N, C-alpha and C positions, 0 to 999 in steps of 0.2 A: 774751715771744717769745725764741727762742733767739738767741744772739749768739756769734760766733767770730772769731778773728783772720784776717787776710788770708793766703791761700795764694799764694805768689808763683811758682807754676809757669808755664811758657809753653805755650800751645796753638797749634799750627800746623795750619791747614786749607788744604791746597794747592789743592783744587778750588775754593774760594771766594776764594782770594787774600787771606785775612785772617790777620793775625798779631797775637796779643794775649795778655795774661796771663790766668790763670784768674779765676773770679769773685772779686770783692772782697766779703768777708764783713763784715757790719755788726758790728764789734767796737768796743771802747772807743776804738781809735785811728782808726777809719774810714779804713783804709789805702788807698793808691792802687790804681788799676785801669784806667787808660786803655787801652781795648781797640782804639783806632784804630790803623791802620797803613797801609802802602802809600802811597796817594796823598793821605792826609789832609793838610790844610793845617796850618801850625804852630799849635798850640792847646794850652792848658793845661786844657781842659775835661775833667772826669771824671764818670762816672756818679754818683759819690758826692755831686756838687754838688746833685743834685736832692732835693727834699723827699721823694720816694718812697723814697730810701735810708734815711730815718729810721724807716720802718715795714717795709721789706722785709728779708729775711734776708741777701740778697746782691745784687750787681748786676754787670753786664758792659757795658762801653762807654766812650765812644762807638765804634760800629762803622760803617765805611763801607758804604753801600749801603742796600738795602731789607730790611725785616724779613719776608722770605719764610719759609715753613715750613722749607725746606732750611737757610737761614741760622740760624734759631733752633735747629733740631735739631743743628747743628754744635756749638753751645755747650751745649745742655741734654741732648741724647741723642735717639735715634730713637723712644723711647717717648712723647715729647711730641707733642701735636697742637694744631691751631688750633681755637679755640672761637668767637671773635667779634671784630668790628672796627667801630669808628666811622671811616668812610673819608672823611668830608667835614666833620667838625667841627661837625655840627648837633646832637650829643647823642643821636642816634638810631642804635642798633646795626642798621644796614641790611644788615650782612654777617654775620648770625648763622649758626650751623651749618645747612647746607642740609638736613640730615636732619629737623629739627624746627621750624626757623624761629621759635624762641623769642627773647624779648627778654632777653638775659643780663645786661646792665649798662646803667647810665645815666651820662652824662658831662655836666659843665658846663664852660664856658670856650671852647666853640666851637673856632675855629682860632687862638686866641690863644696865650699862653705859660704860662697857669696855669688851674687850675680844680679841680673835685672829681670823684670817681668812686665808684660803689657797685654792687655786684652786686645784680641783681634775682632771678636764678635761678642756683643752683650745682648742677650734676648730682650725683646721689647718690654716684657712684663716684669723684669727683674727690678726690685727696689733696694735690696741690700745684698752684700756678698761677704764671704769670709775666705781667708786663705789659711790652709793648714800646711805647716812646715814639719816634715817628718824626717828624723835621722836618729841613729842609735836606738835606744829603747823608748824614746819619748817623742811627742809632737806638741806644738803650740798652735793656738788658733788666733787669728788676727781679723777682727770684725770691722767692716766698713758700713756705716749706717746709711750711706747714699752712694751715688755713682760719680761724685766729684773727682775721685782719684781712680784712674784706670791704668796707671803705669807707675813703676818705682823700682827700688832696689830691694833685695832680700838677702838675709844671711842666716846662719844657724846658731847665732849667739844666744838665742832664746830657748834652745834645747840642749840636752846633755848626752855625753858618751856613756858607755857602760860603767866607767870609773867615776862619773859625776862631773867630769870636766866639760866645759862648754864647747860648742862648735864641732859636732860630728859632721861627716860628709852627708850631703843631702841624699836621702833615700827617695822621696818623692814630694812633689809640690801639687797640692790639690785645691780646687776651688769649689765652694758650696754657695748656693744662692737661696734667696727668699723672693718669691714672686708676689705680684699684686693679687689679693684674694679675688676669686672668680665670682661675679655676681650672677644670680639666676636670671635668665631672660625674662623681660617684662611680658605680662599678658598670659603666662602659663600658670594655671591654677595649681596650688599645692595639692598633693594626693588626698589630704583630709577634706579639702574643699570640693574636689571632684567627687568623692564618695558621698558627700552631703547633697550635691546637686543631683546625683543619680538617684538617691533615695527620695528626694522631693519629686523628681520626674516620675518615678514608679508610683508614688502615692497619687499623683494627678491622674495617671492612666487608670488606676484601680477605681478612683472616685467616679470617673466618667463612665466606666463600665457598669457600676452599680446604678447610676442614674438612668442609663440606657435600659437596663433590665427592669427597672421600676416603672418606666414610661409605658 
């Protein structure tokens, strides 16, 4: 799996009220990346503290609030989408993609502080995925740049309780995905090209009519 050093740039998301550094990349130094800000309690918790960081390519967090799609896209980009969620810690993905209602992953550990996860189904066009661990007032994101890893352990050491201590009980485990960009079908003209062809055709018809009238 690819490893890189920490990029220490700062990310400001005004609409969400979140301020934090860019993703912490899983390099030899396992650099810092506490994405918490604003009203966070005093805490030394970092996303890198979780066992998930040992297999993910990078992480971000802990981040105040809930792991909504808007919050996740603020860090990953608008091309990312929600895939599935275990919302009550029973190991059943009851919040799967509403378009197909498939069972995408399995989870052990319930609403505790550690367990295991594994994909049951991965859509064919998925190229990257991210896991969000939510508990207490915060969540952390763990990003996987490819599909080399599809099972592993999880814990809540990378998020904090209301008092700032690590390892709250799991609230929910969510998966977000990035798909292969869809290429337009070959042989279908662009709208501008179609308009140009129609204009040329209309001009030819008018020219023929004029010639016929002059004959």
